[in-house]
All heavy atoms as a GROMACS GRO file, in nm:
protein
  606
    1MET      N    1   0.858   1.422  -0.338
    1MET     CA    2   0.787   1.372  -0.455
    1MET      C    3   0.678   1.278  -0.409
    1MET      O    4   0.696   1.198  -0.317
    1MET     CB    5   0.887   1.305  -0.548
    1MET     CG    6   0.827   1.248  -0.672
    1MET     SD    7   0.956   1.179  -0.778
    1MET     CE    8   0.912   1.259  -0.928
    2ARG      N    9   0.563   1.284  -0.472
    2ARG     CA   10   0.446   1.206  -0.430
    2ARG      C   11   0.472   1.055  -0.440
    2ARG      O   12   0.426   0.980  -0.353
    2ARG     CB   13   0.324   1.246  -0.515
    2ARG     CG   14   0.198   1.172  -0.481
    2ARG     CD   15   0.148   1.204  -0.343
    2ARG     NE   16   0.029   1.125  -0.317
    2ARG     CZ   17  -0.009   1.084  -0.198
    2ARG    NH1   18   0.059   1.118  -0.092
    2ARG    NH2   19  -0.118   1.013  -0.184
    3ILE      N   20   0.544   1.010  -0.540
    3ILE     CA   21   0.570   0.866  -0.553
    3ILE      C   22   0.649   0.816  -0.433
    3ILE      O   23   0.623   0.707  -0.382
    3ILE     CB   24   0.639   0.834  -0.687
    3ILE    CG1   25   0.539   0.853  -0.802
    3ILE    CG2   26   0.694   0.692  -0.688
    3ILE    CD1   27   0.593   0.826  -0.939
    4GLU      N   28   0.744   0.894  -0.385
    4GLU     CA   29   0.821   0.855  -0.266
    4GLU      C   30   0.730   0.846  -0.143
    4GLU      O   31   0.744   0.755  -0.061
    4GLU     CB   32   0.935   0.953  -0.242
    4GLU     CG   33   1.041   0.947  -0.350
    4GLU     CD   34   1.140   1.062  -0.344
    4GLU    OE1   35   1.120   1.155  -0.263
    4GLU    OE2   36   1.236   1.059  -0.422
    5GLU      N   37   0.637   0.941  -0.130
    5GLU     CA   38   0.542   0.938  -0.020
    5GLU      C   39   0.455   0.813  -0.029
    5GLU      O   40   0.426   0.748   0.072
    5GLU     CB   41   0.452   1.062  -0.022
    5GLU     CG   42   0.523   1.191   0.008
    5GLU     CD   43   0.433   1.313  -0.015
    5GLU    OE1   44   0.312   1.296  -0.040
    5GLU    OE2   45   0.486   1.424  -0.010
    6LEU      N   46   0.413   0.782  -0.150
    6LEU     CA   47   0.331   0.662  -0.171
    6LEU      C   48   0.408   0.536  -0.135
    6LEU      O   49   0.354   0.445  -0.071
    6LEU     CB   50   0.282   0.654  -0.316
    6LEU     CG   51   0.178   0.757  -0.357
    6LEU    CD1   52   0.157   0.753  -0.508
    6LEU    CD2   53   0.048   0.736  -0.283
    7ASN      N   54   0.534   0.531  -0.174
    7ASN     CA   55   0.617   0.415  -0.141
    7ASN      C   56   0.627   0.396   0.010
    7ASN      O   57   0.615   0.284   0.061
    7ASN     CB   58   0.757   0.428  -0.200
    7ASN     CG   59   0.760   0.401  -0.348
    7ASN    OD1   60   0.677   0.329  -0.401
    7ASN    ND2   61   0.857   0.458  -0.416
    8ALA      N   62   0.647   0.505   0.083
    8ALA     CA   63   0.657   0.498   0.229
    8ALA      C   64   0.524   0.453   0.290
    8ALA      O   65   0.522   0.367   0.379
    8ALA     CB   66   0.700   0.633   0.286
    9SER      N   67   0.415   0.510   0.242
    9SER     CA   68   0.283   0.472   0.294
    9SER      C   69   0.252   0.326   0.265
    9SER      O   70   0.198   0.254   0.350
    9SER     CB   71   0.175   0.561   0.233
    9SER     OG   72   0.189   0.694   0.277
   10LEU      N   73   0.284   0.283   0.144
   10LEU     CA   74   0.261   0.144   0.108
   10LEU      C   75   0.345   0.050   0.193
   10LEU      O   76   0.296  -0.054   0.239
   10LEU     CB   77   0.292   0.122  -0.041
   10LEU     CG   78   0.183   0.166  -0.136
   10LEU    CD1   79   0.238   0.176  -0.278
   10LEU    CD2   80   0.065   0.072  -0.130
   11SER      N   81   0.468   0.087   0.215
   11SER     CA   82   0.557   0.005   0.297
   11SER      C   83   0.501  -0.011   0.438
   11SER      O   84   0.499  -0.122   0.493
   11SER     CB   85   0.696   0.066   0.300
   11SER     OG   86   0.782  -0.010   0.382
   12ASP      N   87   0.456   0.100   0.496
   12ASP     CA   88   0.398   0.096   0.630
   12ASP      C   89   0.276   0.005   0.635
   12ASP      O   90   0.263  -0.080   0.724
   12ASP     CB   91   0.358   0.236   0.678
   12ASP     CG   92   0.476   0.326   0.704
   12ASP    OD1   93   0.590   0.276   0.716
   12ASP    OD2   94   0.454   0.449   0.712
   13ARG      N   95   0.186   0.024   0.540
   13ARG     CA   96   0.063  -0.056   0.540
   13ARG      C   97   0.092  -0.203   0.514
   13ARG      O   98   0.034  -0.290   0.579
   13ARG     CB   99  -0.036   0.000   0.439
   13ARG     CG  100  -0.106   0.123   0.494
   13ARG     CD  101  -0.173   0.204   0.387
   13ARG     NE  102  -0.239   0.321   0.441
   13ARG     CZ  103  -0.179   0.432   0.480
   13ARG    NH1  104  -0.048   0.442   0.473
   13ARG    NH2  105  -0.248   0.534   0.526
   14GLU      N  106   0.181  -0.231   0.422
   14GLU     CA  107   0.211  -0.370   0.391
   14GLU      C  108   0.282  -0.440   0.507
   14GLU      O  109   0.260  -0.559   0.529
   14GLU     CB  110   0.290  -0.379   0.261
   14GLU     CG  111   0.202  -0.346   0.142
   14GLU     CD  112   0.273  -0.352   0.009
   14GLU    OE1  113   0.398  -0.354   0.005
   14GLU    OE2  114   0.202  -0.353  -0.094
   15SER      N  115   0.362  -0.367   0.581
   15SER     CA  116   0.425  -0.425   0.700
   15SER      C  117   0.320  -0.463   0.803
   15SER      O  118   0.324  -0.572   0.862
   15SER     CB  119   0.525  -0.327   0.762
   15SER     OG  120   0.635  -0.309   0.679
   16ARG      N  121   0.226  -0.372   0.826
   16ARG     CA  122   0.120  -0.400   0.924
   16ARG      C  123   0.029  -0.513   0.875
   16ARG      O  124  -0.013  -0.598   0.954
   16ARG     CB  125   0.039  -0.273   0.952
   16ARG     CG  126  -0.069  -0.291   1.054
   16ARG     CD  127  -0.015  -0.333   1.190
   16ARG     NE  128  -0.125  -0.351   1.285
   16ARG     CZ  129  -0.124  -0.434   1.386
   16ARG    NH1  130  -0.017  -0.506   1.413
   16ARG    NH2  131  -0.228  -0.444   1.465
   17ILE      N  132   0.000  -0.516   0.746
   17ILE     CA  133  -0.080  -0.625   0.689
   17ILE      C  134  -0.011  -0.758   0.714
   17ILE      O  135  -0.074  -0.856   0.755
   17ILE     CB  136  -0.106  -0.601   0.538
   17ILE    CG1  137  -0.208  -0.486   0.521
   17ILE    CG2  138  -0.155  -0.728   0.470
   17ILE    CD1  139  -0.221  -0.436   0.378
   18ALA      N  140   0.119  -0.763   0.692
   18ALA     CA  141   0.195  -0.887   0.714
   18ALA      C  142   0.191  -0.927   0.861
   18ALA      O  143   0.177  -1.046   0.893
   18ALA     CB  144   0.340  -0.870   0.668
   19GLU      N  145   0.201  -0.828   0.953
   19GLU     CA  146   0.192  -0.857   1.096
   19GLU      C  147   0.056  -0.918   1.130
   19GLU      O  148   0.048  -1.017   1.204
   19GLU     CB  149   0.210  -0.730   1.178
   19GLU     CG  150   0.350  -0.674   1.180
   19GLU     CD  151   0.357  -0.539   1.252
   19GLU    OE1  152   0.260  -0.503   1.325
   19GLU    OE2  153   0.457  -0.469   1.235
   20LEU      N  154  -0.049  -0.858   1.076
   20LEU     CA  155  -0.184  -0.909   1.104
   20LEU      C  156  -0.203  -1.048   1.046
   20LEU      O  157  -0.263  -1.136   1.110
   20LEU     CB  158  -0.289  -0.811   1.050
   20LEU     CG  159  -0.302  -0.680   1.126
   20LEU    CD1  160  -0.386  -0.580   1.048
   20LEU    CD2  161  -0.358  -0.703   1.265
   21GLU      N  162  -0.153  -1.070   0.924
   21GLU     CA  163  -0.165  -1.203   0.864
   21GLU      C  164  -0.094  -1.308   0.948
   21GLU      O  165  -0.143  -1.420   0.964
   21GLU     CB  166  -0.113  -1.201   0.721
   21GLU     CG  167  -0.206  -1.127   0.626
   21GLU     CD  168  -0.150  -1.109   0.487
   21GLU    OE1  169  -0.028  -1.126   0.465
   21GLU    OE2  170  -0.230  -1.076   0.396
   22ALA      N  171   0.020  -1.272   1.004
   22ALA     CA  172   0.092  -1.364   1.092
   22ALA      C  173   0.009  -1.393   1.218
   22ALA      O  174   0.004  -1.507   1.264
   22ALA     CB  175   0.229  -1.307   1.130
   23MET      N  176  -0.056  -1.289   1.269
   23MET     CA  177  -0.140  -1.307   1.387
   23MET      C  178  -0.259  -1.397   1.355
   23MET      O  179  -0.297  -1.482   1.435
   23MET     CB  180  -0.189  -1.172   1.440
   23MET     CG  181  -0.082  -1.088   1.506
   23MET     SD  182  -0.141  -0.924   1.556
   23MET     CE  183  -0.255  -0.967   1.687
   24PHE      N  184  -0.319  -1.377   1.236
   24PHE     CA  185  -0.435  -1.458   1.198
   24PHE      C  186  -0.399  -1.606   1.187
   24PHE      O  187  -0.483  -1.693   1.208
   24PHE     CB  188  -0.495  -1.409   1.066
   24PHE     CG  189  -0.558  -1.272   1.073
   24PHE    CD1  190  -0.546  -1.184   0.968
   24PHE    CD2  191  -0.629  -1.232   1.185
   24PHE    CE1  192  -0.603  -1.058   0.972
   24PHE    CE2  193  -0.687  -1.106   1.192
   24PHE     CZ  194  -0.674  -1.019   1.085
   25SER      N  195  -0.274  -1.634   1.155
   25SER     CA  196  -0.232  -1.774   1.144
   25SER      C  197  -0.210  -1.837   1.282
   25SER      O  198  -0.191  -1.958   1.291
   25SER     CB  199  -0.106  -1.786   1.058
   25SER     OG  200   0.006  -1.731   1.127
   26GLN      N  201  -0.210  -1.753   1.385
   26GLN     CA  202  -0.193  -1.802   1.523
   26GLN      C  203  -0.303  -1.739   1.609
   26GLN      O  204  -0.279  -1.643   1.683
   26GLN     CB  205  -0.055  -1.764   1.577
   26GLN     CG  206   0.057  -1.824   1.498
   26GLN     CD  207   0.192  -1.770   1.544
   26GLN    OE1  208   0.201  -1.680   1.626
   26GLN    NE2  209   0.298  -1.828   1.491
   27PRO      N  210  -0.425  -1.792   1.602
   27PRO     CA  211  -0.539  -1.732   1.672
   27PRO      C  212  -0.520  -1.716   1.823
   27PRO      O  213  -0.584  -1.629   1.884
   27PRO     CB  214  -0.654  -1.828   1.643
   27PRO     CG  215  -0.610  -1.909   1.528
   27PRO     CD  216  -0.461  -1.909   1.527
   28ASP      N  217  -0.431  -1.793   1.883
   28ASP     CA  218  -0.409  -1.781   2.027
   28ASP      C  219  -0.342  -1.648   2.064
   28ASP      O  220  -0.334  -1.613   2.183
   28ASP     CB  221  -0.327  -1.899   2.080
   28ASP     CG  222  -0.192  -1.913   2.013
   28ASP    OD1  223  -0.181  -1.887   1.892
   28ASP    OD2  224  -0.096  -1.950   2.083
   29ARG      N  225  -0.297  -1.572   1.965
   29ARG     CA  226  -0.234  -1.441   1.991
   29ARG      C  227  -0.338  -1.333   2.019
   29ARG      O  228  -0.304  -1.222   2.057
   29ARG     CB  229  -0.147  -1.400   1.874
   29ARG     CG  230  -0.026  -1.492   1.856
   29ARG     CD  231   0.060  -1.454   1.739
   29ARG     NE  232   0.122  -1.322   1.758
   29ARG     CZ  233   0.196  -1.263   1.666
   29ARG    NH1  234   0.218  -1.323   1.550
   29ARG    NH2  235   0.250  -1.145   1.688
   30PHE      N  236  -0.466  -1.365   1.999
   30PHE     CA  237  -0.573  -1.268   2.023
   30PHE      C  238  -0.629  -1.284   2.163
   30PHE      O  239  -0.638  -1.393   2.216
   30PHE     CB  240  -0.684  -1.283   1.918
   30PHE     CG  241  -0.639  -1.248   1.780
   30PHE    CD1  242  -0.601  -1.348   1.690
   30PHE    CD2  243  -0.632  -1.117   1.738
   30PHE    CE1  244  -0.558  -1.316   1.563
   30PHE    CE2  245  -0.588  -1.084   1.611
   30PHE     CZ  246  -0.552  -1.183   1.523
   31ASP      N  247  -0.669  -1.171   2.221
   31ASP     CA  248  -0.723  -1.170   2.356
   31ASP      C  249  -0.873  -1.193   2.359
   31ASP      O  250  -0.941  -1.149   2.451
   31ASP     CB  251  -0.691  -1.037   2.425
   31ASP     CG  252  -0.542  -1.016   2.445
   31ASP    OD1  253  -0.470  -1.115   2.463
   31ASP    OD2  254  -0.499  -0.899   2.444
   32GLY      N  255  -0.926  -1.257   2.260
   32GLY     CA  256  -1.068  -1.287   2.255
   32GLY      C  257  -1.130  -1.240   2.125
   32GLY      O  258  -1.065  -1.182   2.039
   33PRO      N  259  -1.260  -1.266   2.110
   33PRO     CA  260  -1.330  -1.234   1.985
   33PRO      C  261  -1.328  -1.085   1.951
   33PRO      O  262  -1.317  -1.050   1.833
   33PRO     CB  263  -1.473  -1.281   2.011
   33PRO     CG  264  -1.466  -1.375   2.126
   33PRO     CD  265  -1.346  -1.336   2.205
   34ALA      N  266  -1.336  -0.998   2.050
   34ALA     CA  267  -1.336  -0.854   2.022
   34ALA      C  268  -1.202  -0.811   1.962
   34ALA      O  269  -1.198  -0.729   1.869
   34ALA     CB  270  -1.366  -0.775   2.149
   35HIS      N  271  -1.093  -0.865   2.015
   35HIS     CA  272  -0.959  -0.833   1.963
   35HIS      C  273  -0.945  -0.885   1.820
   35HIS      O  274  -0.891  -0.815   1.732
   35HIS     CB  275  -0.853  -0.891   2.055
   35HIS     CG  276  -0.713  -0.853   2.019
   35HIS    ND1  277  -0.609  -0.940   2.032
   35HIS    CD2  278  -0.660  -0.738   1.969
   35HIS    CE1  279  -0.497  -0.880   1.991
   35HIS    NE2  280  -0.526  -0.758   1.954
   36LEU      N  281  -0.994  -1.005   1.795
   36LEU     CA  282  -0.989  -1.064   1.661
   36LEU      C  283  -1.072  -0.980   1.564
   36LEU      O  284  -1.028  -0.951   1.453
   36LEU     CB  285  -1.038  -1.208   1.664
   36LEU     CG  286  -1.046  -1.281   1.531
   36LEU    CD1  287  -0.909  -1.288   1.465
   36LEU    CD2  288  -1.104  -1.420   1.550
   37ALA      N  289  -1.192  -0.940   1.607
   37ALA     CA  290  -1.278  -0.858   1.521
   37ALA      C  291  -1.213  -0.724   1.490
   37ALA      O  292  -1.216  -0.677   1.376
   37ALA     CB  293  -1.413  -0.837   1.588
   38SER      N  294  -1.152  -0.664   1.590
   38SER     CA  295  -1.083  -0.536   1.570
   38SER      C  296  -0.968  -0.550   1.471
   38SER      O  297  -0.950  -0.467   1.382
   38SER     CB  298  -1.031  -0.485   1.705
   38SER     OG  299  -0.955  -0.368   1.688
   39ALA      N  300  -0.892  -0.658   1.485
   39ALA     CA  301  -0.780  -0.682   1.393
   39ALA      C  302  -0.833  -0.707   1.252
   39ALA      O  303  -0.773  -0.662   1.154
   39ALA     CB  304  -0.698  -0.802   1.441
   40GLY      N  305  -0.945  -0.777   1.242
   40GLY     CA  306  -1.005  -0.801   1.111
   40GLY      C  307  -1.049  -0.672   1.043
   40GLY      O  308  -1.030  -0.654   0.923
   41GLU      N  309  -1.108  -0.583   1.122
   41GLU     CA  310  -1.149  -0.452   1.067
   41GLU      C  311  -1.028  -0.372   1.023
   41GLU      O  312  -1.028  -0.312   0.915
   41GLU     CB  313  -1.228  -0.374   1.172
   41GLU     CG  314  -1.365  -0.430   1.198
   41GLU     CD  315  -1.438  -0.354   1.308
   41GLU    OE1  316  -1.409  -0.235   1.328
   41GLU    OE2  317  -1.522  -0.417   1.375
   42GLU      N  318  -0.924  -0.371   1.106
   42GLU     CA  319  -0.802  -0.299   1.070
   42GLU      C  320  -0.742  -0.356   0.942
   42GLU      O  321  -0.700  -0.282   0.853
   42GLU     CB  322  -0.699  -0.308   1.184
   42GLU     CG  323  -0.570  -0.236   1.153
   42GLU     CD  324  -0.463  -0.251   1.260
   42GLU    OE1  325  -0.483  -0.326   1.358
   42GLU    OE2  326  -0.357  -0.190   1.242
   43TYR      N  327  -0.742  -0.487   0.932
   43TYR     CA  328  -0.688  -0.554   0.814
   43TYR      C  329  -0.764  -0.511   0.688
   43TYR      O  330  -0.704  -0.477   0.586
   43TYR     CB  331  -0.696  -0.705   0.833
   43TYR     CG  332  -0.641  -0.786   0.719
   43TYR    CD1  333  -0.505  -0.808   0.706
   43TYR    CD2  334  -0.726  -0.843   0.625
   43TYR    CE1  335  -0.454  -0.882   0.602
   43TYR    CE2  336  -0.676  -0.918   0.520
   43TYR     CZ  337  -0.540  -0.938   0.509
   43TYR     OH  338  -0.491  -1.013   0.405
   44GLY      N  339  -0.897  -0.510   0.697
   44GLY     CA  340  -0.978  -0.469   0.582
   44GLY      C  341  -0.950  -0.326   0.540
   44GLY      O  342  -0.937  -0.298   0.420
   45VAL      N  343  -0.940  -0.237   0.637
   45VAL     CA  344  -0.911  -0.096   0.606
   45VAL      C  345  -0.773  -0.083   0.542
   45VAL      O  346  -0.756  -0.012   0.442
   45VAL     CB  347  -0.921  -0.010   0.735
   45VAL    CG1  348  -0.864   0.129   0.712
   45VAL    CG2  349  -1.065  -0.003   0.782
   46LEU      N  350  -0.674  -0.151   0.599
   46LEU     CA  351  -0.538  -0.143   0.544
   46LEU      C  352  -0.532  -0.197   0.402
   46LEU      O  353  -0.465  -0.139   0.316
   46LEU     CB  354  -0.441  -0.219   0.634
   46LEU     CG  355  -0.411  -0.154   0.769
   46LEU    CD1  356  -0.336  -0.252   0.859
   46LEU    CD2  357  -0.332  -0.027   0.751
   47LYS      N  358  -0.601  -0.308   0.376
   47LYS     CA  359  -0.600  -0.366   0.241
   47LYS      C  360  -0.664  -0.269   0.142
   47LYS      O  361  -0.614  -0.251   0.030
   47LYS     CB  362  -0.673  -0.500   0.238
   47LYS     CG  363  -0.602  -0.612   0.312
   47LYS     CD  364  -0.478  -0.657   0.240
   47LYS     CE  365  -0.512  -0.752   0.128
   47LYS     NZ  366  -0.395  -0.814   0.068
   48GLU      N  367  -0.774  -0.205   0.183
   48GLU     CA  368  -0.840  -0.109   0.095
   48GLU      C  369  -0.750   0.012   0.070
   48GLU      O  370  -0.734   0.056  -0.045
   48GLU     CB  371  -0.972  -0.064   0.157
   48GLU     CG  372  -1.050   0.029   0.068
   48GLU     CD  373  -1.185   0.067   0.124
   48GLU    OE1  374  -1.239  -0.007   0.209
   48GLU    OE2  375  -1.236   0.173   0.084
   49GLU      N  376  -0.690   0.065   0.176
   49GLU     CA  377  -0.600   0.179   0.161
   49GLU      C  378  -0.482   0.144   0.072
   49GLU      O  379  -0.443   0.223  -0.014
   49GLU     CB  380  -0.549   0.226   0.297
   49GLU     CG  381  -0.654   0.294   0.382
   49GLU     CD  382  -0.604   0.329   0.521
   49GLU    OE1  383  -0.492   0.286   0.559
   49GLU    OE2  384  -0.677   0.398   0.592
   50ALA      N  385  -0.424   0.025   0.091
   50ALA     CA  386  -0.310  -0.016   0.009
   50ALA      C  387  -0.351  -0.026  -0.137
   50ALA      O  388  -0.277   0.015  -0.226
   50ALA     CB  389  -0.254  -0.149   0.059
   51GLY      N  390  -0.470  -0.078  -0.162
   51GLY     CA  391  -0.519  -0.087  -0.300
   51GLY      C  392  -0.531   0.050  -0.364
   51GLY      O  393  -0.490   0.069  -0.480
   52LEU      N  394  -0.585   0.146  -0.291
   52LEU     CA  395  -0.598   0.282  -0.344
   52LEU      C  396  -0.462   0.346  -0.366
   52LEU      O  397  -0.440   0.416  -0.467
   52LEU     CB  398  -0.682   0.367  -0.249
   52LEU     CG  399  -0.829   0.326  -0.235
   52LEU    CD1  400  -0.896   0.406  -0.123
   52LEU    CD2  401  -0.903   0.344  -0.366
   53LEU      N  402  -0.370   0.324  -0.274
   53LEU     CA  403  -0.235   0.379  -0.289
   53LEU      C  404  -0.165   0.318  -0.410
   53LEU      O  405  -0.097   0.388  -0.484
   53LEU     CB  406  -0.153   0.356  -0.162
   53LEU     CG  407  -0.196   0.438  -0.041
   53LEU    CD1  408  -0.125   0.388   0.085
   53LEU    CD2  409  -0.171   0.586  -0.063
   54TRP      N  410  -0.182   0.186  -0.430
   54TRP     CA  411  -0.122   0.122  -0.547
   54TRP      C  412  -0.179   0.179  -0.676
   54TRP      O  413  -0.106   0.200  -0.774
   54TRP     CB  414  -0.142  -0.030  -0.544
   54TRP     CG  415  -0.038  -0.102  -0.468
   54TRP    CD1  416  -0.054  -0.174  -0.353
   54TRP    CD2  417   0.102  -0.111  -0.500
   54TRP    NE1  418   0.066  -0.225  -0.312
   54TRP    CE2  419   0.163  -0.188  -0.400
   54TRP    CE3  420   0.180  -0.059  -0.602
   54TRP    CZ2  421   0.300  -0.216  -0.400
   54TRP    CZ3  422   0.316  -0.087  -0.602
   54TRP    CH2  423   0.374  -0.165  -0.503
   55GLU      N  424  -0.310   0.206  -0.678
   55GLU     CA  425  -0.372   0.264  -0.797
   55GLU      C  426  -0.312   0.401  -0.827
   55GLU      O  427  -0.281   0.433  -0.942
   55GLU     CB  428  -0.523   0.276  -0.778
   55GLU     CG  429  -0.596   0.144  -0.784
   55GLU     CD  430  -0.744   0.158  -0.755
   55GLU    OE1  431  -0.796   0.273  -0.753
   55GLU    OE2  432  -0.808   0.054  -0.731
   56GLU      N  433  -0.297   0.483  -0.723
   56GLU     CA  434  -0.239   0.616  -0.743
   56GLU      C  435  -0.093   0.604  -0.787
   56GLU      O  436  -0.048   0.676  -0.876
   56GLU     CB  437  -0.248   0.698  -0.614
   56GLU     CG  438  -0.197   0.839  -0.633
   56GLU     CD  439  -0.208   0.926  -0.510
   56GLU    OE1  440  -0.260   0.881  -0.406
   56GLU    OE2  441  -0.163   1.042  -0.518
   57TRP      N  442  -0.018   0.512  -0.724
   57TRP     CA  443   0.122   0.492  -0.761
   57TRP      C  444   0.133   0.452  -0.908
   57TRP      O  445   0.216   0.505  -0.981
   57TRP     CB  446   0.182   0.383  -0.672
   57TRP     CG  447   0.328   0.361  -0.694
   57TRP    CD1  448   0.432   0.421  -0.630
   57TRP    CD2  449   0.388   0.271  -0.789
   57TRP    NE1  450   0.551   0.374  -0.679
   57TRP    CE2  451   0.527   0.282  -0.777
   57TRP    CE3  452   0.336   0.182  -0.883
   57TRP    CZ2  453   0.615   0.209  -0.855
   57TRP    CZ3  454   0.424   0.109  -0.962
   57TRP    CH2  455   0.562   0.122  -0.946
   58GLU      N  456   0.047   0.361  -0.951
   58GLU     CA  457   0.051   0.316  -1.091
   58GLU      C  458   0.018   0.430  -1.186
   58GLU      O  459   0.085   0.449  -1.288
   58GLU     CB  460  -0.048   0.201  -1.110
   58GLU     CG  461  -0.044   0.142  -1.250
   58GLU     CD  462  -0.134   0.022  -1.263
   58GLU    OE1  463  -0.115  -0.076  -1.189
   58GLU    OE2  464  -0.225   0.029  -1.348
   59ARG      N  465  -0.084   0.508  -1.152
   59ARG     CA  466  -0.123   0.621  -1.236
   59ARG      C  467  -0.008   0.722  -1.249
   59ARG      O  468   0.026   0.766  -1.358
   59ARG     CB  469  -0.248   0.690  -1.179
   59ARG     CG  470  -0.297   0.807  -1.262
   59ARG     CD  471  -0.418   0.875  -1.199
   59ARG     NE  472  -0.397   0.918  -1.062
   59ARG     CZ  473  -0.332   1.028  -1.026
   59ARG    NH1  474  -0.278   1.107  -1.117
   59ARG    NH2  475  -0.319   1.061  -0.898
   60LEU      N  476   0.053   0.756  -1.136
   60LEU     CA  477   0.164   0.852  -1.139
   60LEU      C  478   0.284   0.797  -1.213
   60LEU      O  479   0.353   0.871  -1.284
   60LEU     CB  480   0.202   0.893  -0.996
   60LEU     CG  481   0.101   0.978  -0.922
   60LEU    CD1  482   0.145   0.998  -0.778
   60LEU    CD2  483   0.079   1.111  -0.992
   61SER      N  484   0.311   0.670  -1.198
   61SER     CA  485   0.423   0.608  -1.269
   61SER      C  486   0.401   0.612  -1.420
   61SER      O  487   0.494   0.642  -1.495
   61SER     CB  488   0.442   0.463  -1.222
   61SER     OG  489   0.483   0.459  -1.089
   62LEU      N  490   0.279   0.583  -1.462
   62LEU     CA  491   0.249   0.590  -1.605
   62LEU      C  492   0.260   0.733  -1.657
   62LEU      O  493   0.312   0.756  -1.767
   62LEU     CB  494   0.109   0.534  -1.632
   62LEU     CG  495   0.093   0.383  -1.613
   62LEU    CD1  496  -0.054   0.343  -1.626
   62LEU    CD2  497   0.180   0.306  -1.711
   63GLU      N  498   0.214   0.830  -1.577
   63GLU     CA  499   0.227   0.970  -1.617
   63GLU      C  500   0.374   1.009  -1.627
   63GLU      O  501   0.413   1.080  -1.720
   63GLU     CB  502   0.156   1.061  -1.516
   63GLU     CG  503   0.006   1.054  -1.524
   63GLU     CD  504  -0.063   1.138  -1.418
   63GLU    OE1  505   0.005   1.217  -1.347
   63GLU    OE2  506  -0.186   1.124  -1.404
   64ALA      N  507   0.456   0.963  -1.533
   64ALA     CA  508   0.599   0.994  -1.536
   64ALA      C  509   0.664   0.934  -1.660
   64ALA      O  510   0.747   0.999  -1.725
   64ALA     CB  511   0.667   0.944  -1.410
   65GLU      N  512   0.628   0.812  -1.693
   65GLU     CA  513   0.681   0.748  -1.814
   65GLU      C  514   0.641   0.826  -1.938
   65GLU      O  515   0.722   0.844  -2.031
   65GLU     CB  516   0.632   0.604  -1.825
   65GLU     CG  517   0.696   0.508  -1.727
   65GLU     CD  518   0.641   0.368  -1.740
   65GLU    OE1  519   0.575   0.335  -1.842
   65GLU    OE2  520   0.662   0.290  -1.646
   66ASP      N  521   0.516   0.873  -1.941
   66ASP     CA  522   0.468   0.951  -2.056
   66ASP      C  523   0.547   1.080  -2.069
   66ASP      O  524   0.589   1.118  -2.179
   66ASP     CB  525   0.319   0.981  -2.040
   66ASP     CG  526   0.261   1.052  -2.160
   66ASP    OD1  527   0.284   1.006  -2.274
   66ASP    OD2  528   0.194   1.156  -2.139
   67VAL      N  529   0.572   1.148  -1.958
   67VAL     CA  530   0.649   1.273  -1.960
   67VAL      C  531   0.791   1.245  -2.010
   67VAL      O  532   0.844   1.318  -2.093
   67VAL     CB  533   0.650   1.340  -1.821
   67VAL    CG1  534   0.752   1.452  -1.815
   67VAL    CG2  535   0.511   1.393  -1.787
   68GLU      N  536   0.852   1.138  -1.958
   68GLU     CA  537   0.987   1.103  -2.001
   68GLU      C  538   0.991   1.074  -2.151
   68GLU      O  539   1.083   1.117  -2.221
   68GLU     CB  540   1.038   0.982  -1.923
   68GLU     CG  541   1.074   1.013  -1.779
   68GLU     CD  542   1.119   0.891  -1.702
   68GLU    OE1  543   1.150   0.786  -1.764
   68GLU    OE2  544   1.123   0.899  -1.577
   69SER      N  545   0.892   1.003  -2.202
   69SER     CA  546   0.887   0.973  -2.346
   69SER      C  547   0.874   1.100  -2.427
   69SER      O  548   0.939   1.114  -2.531
   69SER     CB  549   0.769   0.880  -2.375
   69SER     OG  550   0.787   0.756  -2.317
   70ARG      N  551   0.791   1.191  -2.380
   70ARG     CA  552   0.773   1.316  -2.453
   70ARG      C  553   0.902   1.400  -2.453
   70ARG      O  554   0.937   1.461  -2.552
   70ARG     CB  555   0.659   1.397  -2.393
   70ARG     CG  556   0.524   1.336  -2.420
   70ARG     CD  557   0.414   1.413  -2.353
   70ARG     NE  558   0.287   1.344  -2.370
   70ARG     CZ  559   0.171   1.406  -2.370
   70ARG    NH1  560   0.165   1.538  -2.352
   70ARG    NH2  561   0.060   1.338  -2.385
   71LEU      N  562   0.970   1.402  -2.338
   71LEU     CA  563   1.096   1.475  -2.330
   71LEU      C  564   1.200   1.414  -2.423
   71LEU      O  565   1.274   1.487  -2.490
   71LEU     CB  566   1.147   1.479  -2.186
   71LEU     CG  567   1.067   1.567  -2.090
   71LEU    CD1  568   1.120   1.550  -1.947
   71LEU    CD2  569   1.073   1.713  -2.131
   72GLU      N  570   1.207   1.282  -2.427
   72GLU     CA  571   1.302   1.215  -2.516
   72GLU      C  572   1.269   1.247  -2.661
   72GLU      O  573   1.359   1.271  -2.743
   72GLU     CB  574   1.298   1.064  -2.494
   72GLU     CG  575   1.367   1.020  -2.366
   72GLU     CD  576   1.359   0.869  -2.345
   72GLU    OE1  577   1.319   0.797  -2.437
   72GLU    OE2  578   1.392   0.826  -2.234
   73ALA      N  579   1.139   1.250  -2.695
   73ALA     CA  580   1.099   1.281  -2.831
   73ALA      C  581   1.138   1.424  -2.869
   73ALA      O  582   1.166   1.452  -2.986
   73ALA     CB  583   0.949   1.261  -2.848
   74LEU      N  584   1.142   1.512  -2.770
   74LEU     CA  585   1.180   1.651  -2.796
   74LEU      C  586   1.331   1.670  -2.792
   74LEU      O  587   1.381   1.778  -2.820
   74LEU     CB  588   1.115   1.743  -2.693
   74LEU     CG  589   0.963   1.754  -2.697
   74LEU    CD1  590   0.913   1.833  -2.577
   74LEU    CD2  591   0.921   1.823  -2.827
   75GLY      N  592   1.401   1.563  -2.754
   75GLY     CA  593   1.547   1.570  -2.746
   75GLY      C  594   1.596   1.636  -2.618
   75GLY      O  595   1.710   1.682  -2.611
   76VAL      N  596   1.512   1.638  -2.518
   76VAL     CA  597   1.549   1.696  -2.388
   76VAL      C  598   1.591   1.583  -2.296
   76VAL      O  599   1.526   1.481  -2.285
   76VAL     CB  600   1.431   1.772  -2.324
   76VAL    CG1  601   1.469   1.828  -2.189
   76VAL    CG2  602   1.384   1.883  -2.417
   77GLY      N  603   1.698   1.603  -2.223
   77GLY     CA  604   1.740   1.505  -2.122
   77GLY      C  605   1.847   1.420  -2.173
   77GLY      O  606   1.888   1.321  -2.169
   0.00000   0.00000   0.00000
């Protein structure tokens, strides 16, 4: 199911985002400006991807709720 795939993808991205945020709080963990810049770029991409995944997850969840409501109204389920 697509929502399960989205949950897994979101979990992966949010875990990596948390790792990067922890690294950003300790700048000595970077091997120089290039490493910091690379991590910053990765962070931006991950945040954007997570935002898009959340939007899709929300849309699908609302569609699922609508389908469930319609089925209940028809007396199915």
